[in-house]
C-alpha positions as CSV (number, residue, x, y, z in Angstrom):
1,M,-35.6,-32.3,10.8
2,R,-35.4,-29.1,8.7
3,K,-32.9,-29.2,5.9
4,R,-29.9,-26.9,6.2
5,F,-30.4,-23.9,3.9
6,D,-27.8,-23.4,1.2
7,Y,-26.9,-19.7,1.4
8,T,-24.5,-19.9,-1.5
9,A,-27.5,-20.4,-3.8
10,L,-28.4,-16.8,-3.1
11,M,-25.3,-15.4,-4.8
12,G,-24.9,-14.4,-8.4
13,E,-27.3,-14.5,-11.3
14,G,-29.5,-17.0,-9.5
15,N,-30.1,-14.6,-6.6
16,P,-33.9,-14.9,-6.0
17,L,-34.1,-11.3,-4.7
18,L,-33.7,-10.1,-8.3
19,R,-37.2,-11.3,-8.9
20,Y,-38.7,-9.4,-5.9
21,P,-38.0,-5.7,-6.4
22,R,-40.5,-4.7,-3.6
23,L,-38.7,-6.9,-1.1
24,L,-35.3,-5.6,-2.2
25,E,-36.5,-2.0,-1.6
26,A,-38.1,-2.8,1.7
27,A,-34.9,-4.6,2.9
28,I,-32.7,-1.7,1.8
29,D,-35.0,0.8,3.6
30,E,-34.8,-1.2,6.9
31,F,-31.2,-2.3,6.9
32,S,-29.9,1.1,5.9
33,K,-31.3,2.5,9.2
34,K,-30.6,-0.2,11.7
35,K,-28.0,-2.9,12.4
36,F,-28.8,-6.4,11.5
37,E,-30.1,-7.5,14.9
38,E,-32.1,-4.4,15.4
39,A,-33.8,-4.5,12.0
40,S,-37.4,-5.7,11.9
41,L,-38.1,-8.6,9.6
42,N,-41.8,-8.1,10.2
43,D,-41.6,-4.5,9.0
44,I,-39.8,-5.7,5.8
45,L,-42.5,-8.3,5.2
46,K,-45.3,-5.8,5.7
47,N,-43.7,-3.2,3.4
48,S,-43.0,-5.8,0.7
49,G,-46.2,-7.8,0.7
50,I,-44.2,-11.1,1.0
51,S,-45.3,-13.7,3.4
52,K,-43.0,-15.1,6.1
53,G,-43.3,-18.6,4.7
54,S,-42.3,-17.4,1.2
55,L,-39.3,-15.5,2.6
56,Y,-38.0,-18.5,4.5
57,H,-38.5,-20.7,1.5
58,H,-36.5,-18.5,-0.8
59,F,-34.0,-17.0,1.6
60,G,-33.8,-19.3,4.7
61,G,-34.5,-16.4,7.0
62,K,-33.4,-12.9,7.9
63,F,-29.7,-13.5,7.3
64,G,-30.3,-15.0,3.9
65,L,-32.3,-12.0,2.9
66,Y,-29.5,-9.7,4.1
67,L,-27.0,-11.8,2.2
68,A,-28.9,-11.6,-1.0
69,M,-29.4,-7.9,-0.7
70,M,-25.7,-7.3,-0.1
71,D,-24.8,-9.5,-3.1
72,I,-26.8,-7.1,-5.3
73,I,-25.4,-3.9,-3.6
74,V,-21.7,-4.9,-3.5
75,K,-21.8,-5.9,-7.2
76,K,-23.3,-2.5,-8.0
77,K,-20.7,-0.6,-6.0
78,L,-17.8,-2.6,-7.5
79,S,-19.1,-1.8,-11.0
80,Y,-18.6,1.9,-10.4
81,F,-14.8,1.8,-9.7
82,Y,-13.4,-1.8,-9.8
83,P,-12.8,-1.8,-13.6
84,V,-11.0,1.6,-13.3
85,M,-8.8,0.3,-10.5
86,R,-7.9,-2.8,-12.4
87,Q,-7.1,-0.8,-15.6
88,K,-5.0,1.7,-13.8
89,A,-3.1,-1.0,-11.9
90,D,-2.4,-3.0,-15.1
91,S,-1.2,0.1,-17.0
92,G,1.1,1.5,-14.2
93,S,-0.7,4.9,-14.2
94,D,0.1,7.7,-11.8
95,F,-1.2,6.5,-8.4
96,F,-2.8,9.7,-7.1
97,S,-4.5,10.7,-10.3
98,S,-5.8,7.2,-10.6
99,L,-7.0,7.4,-6.9
100,K,-9.1,10.4,-7.8
101,E,-10.8,8.5,-10.6
102,I,-11.5,5.6,-8.3
103,M,-12.8,7.9,-5.7
104,K,-15.1,9.6,-8.3
105,G,-16.5,6.1,-8.9
106,T,-17.3,5.8,-5.2
107,M,-19.0,9.2,-5.3
108,D,-21.1,8.2,-8.3
109,F,-22.2,5.2,-6.4
110,M,-23.2,7.3,-3.4
111,L,-25.3,9.6,-5.5
112,T,-27.3,6.8,-7.0
113,D,-29.0,6.0,-3.7
114,K,-27.9,7.4,-0.3
115,R,-29.4,4.5,1.5
116,L,-26.8,2.2,0.0
117,H,-24.0,4.2,1.3
118,H,-25.6,4.4,4.8
119,L,-26.1,0.6,4.7
120,L,-22.4,-0.1,3.9
121,N,-21.3,2.2,6.7
122,I,-23.6,0.3,9.1
123,V,-22.0,-3.0,8.0
124,L,-18.6,-1.5,9.2
125,E,-20.2,-1.0,12.6
126,E,-21.4,-4.6,13.0
127,N,-19.6,-6.9,15.3
128,D,-16.6,-9.0,13.9
129,E,-18.5,-12.3,14.1
130,F,-21.3,-11.0,11.9
131,R,-19.0,-9.3,9.4
132,N,-16.7,-12.3,9.1
133,R,-19.8,-14.5,8.4
134,L,-21.0,-12.1,5.8
135,Y,-17.7,-11.5,4.1
136,G,-17.1,-15.2,3.9
137,F,-19.7,-15.5,1.1
138,F,-18.1,-12.9,-1.1
139,P,-15.5,-13.9,-3.7
140,Y,-14.6,-10.4,-4.7
141,D,-10.9,-9.9,-3.8
142,Y,-11.0,-6.1,-3.8
143,T,-8.5,-5.7,-0.9
144,R,-5.9,-7.9,-2.6
145,H,-6.1,-6.0,-5.9
146,F,-6.0,-2.6,-4.1
147,S,-3.0,-3.7,-2.1
148,E,-1.3,-4.8,-5.3
149,F,-2.1,-1.3,-6.8
150,I,-0.5,0.3,-3.7
151,C,2.5,-2.0,-3.9
152,Q,3.2,-0.8,-7.4
153,A,3.1,2.8,-6.2
154,V,5.5,1.9,-3.4
155,E,7.9,0.3,-5.9
156,S,7.7,3.3,-8.2
157,G,8.5,5.6,-5.3
158,Q,5.0,7.3,-5.3
159,I,4.3,6.1,-1.8
160,D,6.8,6.1,1.1
161,S,8.0,2.5,1.7
162,R,7.7,3.1,5.5
163,Y,4.0,2.4,5.2
164,P,2.8,-1.2,4.7
165,P,0.5,-1.5,1.6
166,E,-2.2,-3.3,3.8
167,F,-2.1,-0.3,6.2
168,V,-2.4,2.2,3.4
169,A,-5.3,0.2,1.8
170,K,-7.2,0.1,5.1
171,V,-6.7,3.9,5.7
172,L,-8.0,4.7,2.2
173,E,-10.9,2.3,2.6
174,I,-11.9,4.1,5.8
175,M,-11.6,7.5,4.2
176,F,-13.6,6.4,1.1
177,S,-16.4,5.1,3.3
178,N,-16.6,8.3,5.4
179,I,-16.2,11.0,2.7
180,H,-19.8,12.1,3.1
181,K,-19.0,13.3,6.7
182,L,-16.8,16.0,5.3
183,I,-19.5,17.8,3.5
184,S,-22.8,19.4,4.5
185,K,-24.8,18.6,1.4
186,G,-24.8,16.0,-1.4
187,D,-24.0,18.3,-4.3
188,P,-22.0,16.3,-6.9
189,E,-19.5,19.0,-7.5
190,D,-18.9,19.5,-3.8
191,L,-18.4,15.7,-3.4
192,I,-15.9,15.5,-6.2
193,K,-14.0,18.6,-4.9
194,T,-13.8,17.2,-1.4
195,A,-12.7,13.8,-2.7
196,N,-9.9,15.4,-4.7
197,Q,-8.9,17.5,-1.6
198,V,-8.6,14.3,0.4
199,V,-6.4,12.7,-2.2
200,D,-4.2,15.8,-2.4
201,M,-3.9,15.8,1.4
202,I,-2.8,12.1,1.3
203,Q,-0.3,12.9,-1.4
204,Y,1.2,16.1,0.0
205,G,0.3,16.0,3.7
206,I,-0.9,18.9,5.9
207,S,2.4,20.1,7.1
208,G,3.2,23.7,6.2
209,K,7.0,22.9,6.0
């Protein structure tokens, strides 16, 4: 009987995918274009030069490869804006100016490799069962810290208390993830300008009254 694969061993500094850059690139190429079930493991293997036996040994299969890839990508994305968010939350800074800095971090991440942003958007389109299985392996409590950041803004009167912090956090997450749809090209200045306009619209609304 085949031993059950320990997927938790794929997370963190011991992530074996860090030793296989060609496999990482091939996985990003494939998974940034297609949902998990539609992505071809054979194409990934062909483009990376890794044998199927080696992949199953190190990653347990297609899901393990996907998990290891996401571990690397999520940490990279968080490194762009998570420290800023924690710093601003701890210092009690102005919420909306801080939000612009956090959004700039998201833009900087998008500009490093457009495939990564496309991939994270595809994750949002996966079914709940798959996403819940995937998210269960990640210890990063981004949503909680972001909700705490929003709660501070509510308490200080910067955000209307009619809106639950969890709802505001979800709306902002959706807007952050889809900011690229508001522009026709990836010019950095246009991205930042658009991001700031989105924050201004959240802060002041669109009513002419």
